[in-house]
C-alpha positions in Angstrom: 0.2 23.1 -6.1 2.2 20.4 -4.4 4.9 21.4 -1.9 7.7 19.7 -0.1 5.7 19.0 3.0 3.1 17.2 0.9 5.9 15.1 -0.5 7.5 14.4 2.9 4.1 13.3 4.2 3.6 11.1 1.2 7.1 9.5 1.8 6.1 8.6 5.3 2.8 7.2 4.2 4.1 5.0 1.5 7.4 3.9 3.1 6.1 0.5 4.1 4.9 -0.2 0.6 7.5 1.0 -1.9 11.1 0.1 -2.4 14.0 2.6 -2.1 15.6 2.2 -5.5 19.4 2.4 -6.2 21.5 4.9 -8.1 24.4 4.0 -10.3 27.1 6.5 -11.3 28.7 6.1 -14.8 32.0 7.0 -16.3 32.5 10.4 -17.8 31.9 10.6 -21.6 29.3 7.9 -21.8 26.4 8.7 -24.1 27.7 12.2 -24.9 27.7 13.3 -21.2 31.2 14.8 -20.6 30.7 15.3 -16.9 29.1 13.0 -14.2 26.1 10.9 -15.1 24.0 9.0 -12.6 20.9 6.8 -13.2 18.1 6.3 -10.7 16.8 2.8 -11.3 13.1 3.2 -10.7 12.3 0.3 -13.1 13.1 -1.8 -10.0 10.1 -0.4 -8.2 7.1 -2.6 -7.4 5.0 -3.1 -10.6 8.0 -2.0 -12.7 7.8 1.8 -12.6 7.7 4.8 -10.3 3.9 4.8 -10.6 3.6 2.7 -7.5 4.5 5.7 -5.4 1.6 7.8 -6.5 -0.9 4.9 -6.5 -0.1 4.0 -2.9 -0.2 7.6 -1.7 -3.7 8.1 -3.3 -5.1 4.9 -1.9 -3.7 5.5 1.6 -4.9 9.2 1.6 -8.6 8.6 0.8 -11.3 6.2 2.0 -11.7 3.4 -0.5 -15.3 2.3 -1.0 -16.2 -1.4 -1.0 -16.5 -1.3 -4.9 -12.8 -0.5 -5.0 -10.7 1.7 -7.3 -10.7 2.6 -10.9 -8.1 4.0 -13.2 -7.2 4.6 -16.9 -3.7 3.9 -18.1 -1.4 3.2 -20.9 -0.2 0.3 -18.7 2.2 1.4 -16.0 -0.2 3.5 -13.9 -2.8 0.7 -14.2 -0.3 -1.9 -13.1 0.7 0.3 -10.1 -2.9 0.9 -9.1 -3.7 -2.8 -9.5 -0.7 -3.8 -7.4 -1.5 -1.2 -4.7 -5.1 -2.3 -4.6 -4.1 -6.0 -4.3 -1.7 -5.2 -1.5 -4.3 -3.2 0.4 -7.2 -5.6 -0.2 -9.3 -3.6 -2.7 -10.9 -4.4 -6.0 -9.4 -2.7 -9.1 -10.8 -2.0 -12.5 -8.4 -0.7 -15.1 -9.2 0.8 -18.5 -6.4 0.7 -21.1 -6.3 1.7 -24.8 -5.6 -0.7 -27.7 -2.0 0.6 -28.0 -1.1 -0.9 -24.5 1.5 -3.6 -24.9 0.7 -7.2 -24.2 3.3 -7.3 -21.4 1.6 -4.5 -19.6 -1.9 -5.9 -20.0 -0.7 -9.3 -18.7 0.9 -7.6 -15.7 -2.4 -5.9 -14.9 -4.2 -9.2 -14.9 -1.5 -10.8 -12.8 -2.4 -8.3 -10.0 -6.0 -9.4 -10.1 -7.4 -6.4 -11.9 -10.5 -6.4 -14.1 -9.0 -5.1 -17.4 -11.0 -3.3 -20.1 -9.3 -2.6 -23.4 -11.1 0.5 -24.8 -10.4 2.8 -27.7 -7.3 3.8 -29.6 -5.7 6.2 -27.1 -5.3 6.9 -23.4 -8.0 9.7 -23.7 -10.5 7.1 -24.9 -9.7 4.8 -21.9 -10.0 7.7 -19.5 -13.4 8.7 -20.9 -14.7 5.1 -20.5 -13.2 4.9 -16.9 -14.9 8.1 -15.9 -18.3 6.8 -17.1 -17.7 3.6 -15.2 -16.7 5.4 -12.0 -19.9 7.5 -12.1 -21.9 4.2 -12.3 -20.1 2.4 -9.6 -18.8 5.0 -7.1 -15.3 3.6 -7.2 -12.4 5.7 -6.1 -10.7 7.3 -9.2 -7.0 7.2 -9.2 -5.9 9.6 -12.0 -2.5 8.9 -13.7 -1.2 12.4 -13.2 -3.8 15.1 -12.3 -4.4 14.5 -8.6 -2.3 16.1 -5.9 -1.9 12.9 -4.0 -0.6 11.1 -7.1 1.8 14.0 -7.9 3.0 14.1 -4.3 3.6 10.4 -4.3 5.6 10.6 -7.5 7.6 13.4 -5.9 8.9 11.0 -3.3 11.4 9.7 -5.9 12.9 13.1 -6.1 13.0 13.4 -2.3 14.7 10.0 -2.2 17.2 11.0 -4.9 18.1 14.3 -3.2 19.4 12.3 -0.2 21.3 9.8 -2.5 22.8 12.5 -4.7 22.8 15.8 -2.9 25.1 17.6 -5.4 23.2 17.2 -8.7 23.1 20.0 -11.2 20.5 18.7 -13.7 17.8 16.1 -14.0 16.4 14.8 -17.2 12.8 13.6 -16.7 10.5 11.8 -19.2 7.1 13.5 -19.5 3.8 11.9 -20.3 0.8 13.5 -18.5 3.3 15.2 -16.1 2.9 13.4 -12.8 6.5 12.4 -12.5 8.1 15.7 -13.6 5.4 17.6 -11.5 6.4 15.7 -8.4 10.1 16.0 -9.0 10.0 19.7 -9.8 7.8 20.3 -6.7 10.5 18.8 -4.6 13.6 20.5 -6.1 11.9 23.9 -6.7 14.7 25.2 -8.9 17.5 24.1 -6.7 18.3 21.6 -9.5 17.8 22.3 -13.2 14.8 20.1 -14.3 14.6 19.3 -18.1 11.6 17.5 -19.5 12.0 15.0 -22.3 9.3 14.0 -24.7 9.1 12.3 -28.0 8.0 14.1 -31.1 4.8 12.0 -31.0 4.0 12.7 -27.4 4.8 16.4 -27.0 2.0 17.4 -24.7 4.1 19.4 -22.2 6.3 20.9 -24.9 3.2 22.2 -26.8 1.5 23.4 -23.6 4.5 25.5 -22.6 4.6 27.0 -26.1 0.9 27.8 -26.0 0.8 29.0 -22.4 -1.8 26.5 -21.5 -2.5 22.7 -21.9 -3.6 21.9 -25.5 -4.6 18.7 -27.3 -1.9 17.0 -29.3 -1.8 14.1 -31.7 -0.3 11.1 -30.0 1.7 8.4 -31.9 5.0 6.6 -31.9 7.2 4.3 -30.0 6.5 5.7 -26.5 2.8 6.4 -26.9 1.7 3.8 -24.5 3.5 5.4 -21.6 4.0 9.0 -22.6 0.8 9.3 -24.7 -1.3 11.8 -22.8 -3.3 13.8 -25.4 -3.2 16.8 -23.0 -0.8 17.4 -20.1 -2.4 17.7 -16.7 -3.3 21.2 -15.4 -1.5 20.6 -12.1 1.7 19.4 -13.7 1.5 22.3 -16.2 1.3 24.9 -13.4 4.2 23.3 -11.7 6.3 23.1 -14.9 5.7 26.8 -15.6 7.3 27.6 -12.2 10.0 24.9 -11.8 10.8 23.2 -15.1 13.5 25.0 -17.2 12.4 23.6 -20.5 11.3 20.5 -22.4 13.3 19.0 -25.3 12.1 16.6 -28.0 13.6 13.4 -29.3 12.5 11.1 -32.2 11.5 7.5 -32.0 14.8 6.3 -33.6 16.8 8.1 -30.8 14.7 6.4 -28.2 15.2 2.9 -29.8 18.9 3.5 -29.9 18.9 4.6 -26.2 17.0 1.4 -25.2 19.7 -0.7 -26.9 22.5 1.4 -25.3 21.1 0.7 -21.9 21.1 -3.0 -22.7 24.4 -3.2 -24.5 26.3 -1.0 -22.1 24.7 -1.8 -18.7 22.5 -4.8 -19.3 19.5 -2.8 -18.2 16.0 -3.4 -19.8 14.0 -0.2 -20.1 10.8 0.6 -21.9 10.9 3.4 -24.5 9.7 6.1 -22.1 12.4 5.2 -19.6 15.1 5.6 -22.3 14.0 9.2 -23.3 16.6 10.9 -21.1 19.4 8.8 -22.5 18.1 9.6 -26.0 18.2 13.4 -25.2 22.0 13.0 -24.4 22.9 10.8 -27.4 20.9 12.9 -29.9 22.2 16.2 -28.6 18.8 17.5 -27.6 20.4 18.3 -24.2 24.1 19.1 -24.1 25.6 19.1 -20.6 28.6 21.4 -19.7 31.9 19.6 -19.1 31.7 19.3 -15.4 27.9 19.1 -15.1 26.4 16.5 -12.8 23.4 15.0 -14.6 20.8 12.6 -13.3 18.3 10.5 -15.3 15.4 8.5 -14.1 15.1 5.1 -15.7 11.4 5.3 -14.8 10.0 2.0 -16.2 11.0 -1.5 -17.1 7.8 -2.9 -18.5 9.4 -3.4 -21.9 8.0 -5.8 -24.6 11.4 -7.4 -25.4 10.5 -8.6 -28.9 9.8 -5.0 -29.9 13.6 -4.3 -30.1 16.7 -6.4 -30.7 18.5 -7.6 -27.6 22.2 -7.8 -28.7 
């Protein structure tokens, strides 16, 4: 498990390398939220997502061999690892599946990473990266199933708790579980944590139903970022203890939420980052009248031509 002291140590470790990101508070009634709604704008983080926090914490916690680091990713984790490696002077090899968007692959290469496009899903890329790591001895940076990574992601919860000390509920998008695992480890039931997944990426939802991580079919609009075939064991254990529940939204709701973020706030978000907004708009989560709700806009690496900017 990851605890608050782990997250505080991670925050001190990465402080010189990550940005504190802002919070904006919105008017009551927006997007079916009758009370108070605030957004944590983590798409403004280095590499375009919260993932930089976990990547830096892992690289700063472990000796990195001369051959460098290796990771598998749908795109955001790989970009974060590549960015962190570049800043710290290490080589990076990143394996991504064919579903990774062009903008994410281009960002990986812009950070100097050697990029390998392998297989149809994240699981295929992970298998290939593991084989390569055994051959080279590179330091593996897992997207969500390493304590250092989860603690690093938890620093965004620690930061938010100081910005908004009176929150009631947080809506958190779930892929492999690193973000929700870190956030839930920080708040430890002092704030209601609700996971949000799409119907095509429901790995945590199915795991909680089954009582253990299980394989799921991955597909749909958010599959590149939320498309872990099986949720991480570490995140699952944390979720059993500290996550109230997980709700599901469909791809249409996510696409509408992306447009709402743009039309109402002029914020560009990738599908995974709009999942919490989708949960409100679609009624998958219904806040009480005076409830104080927070949502992480967790990534901005959107392929703009994939949806209409109006």
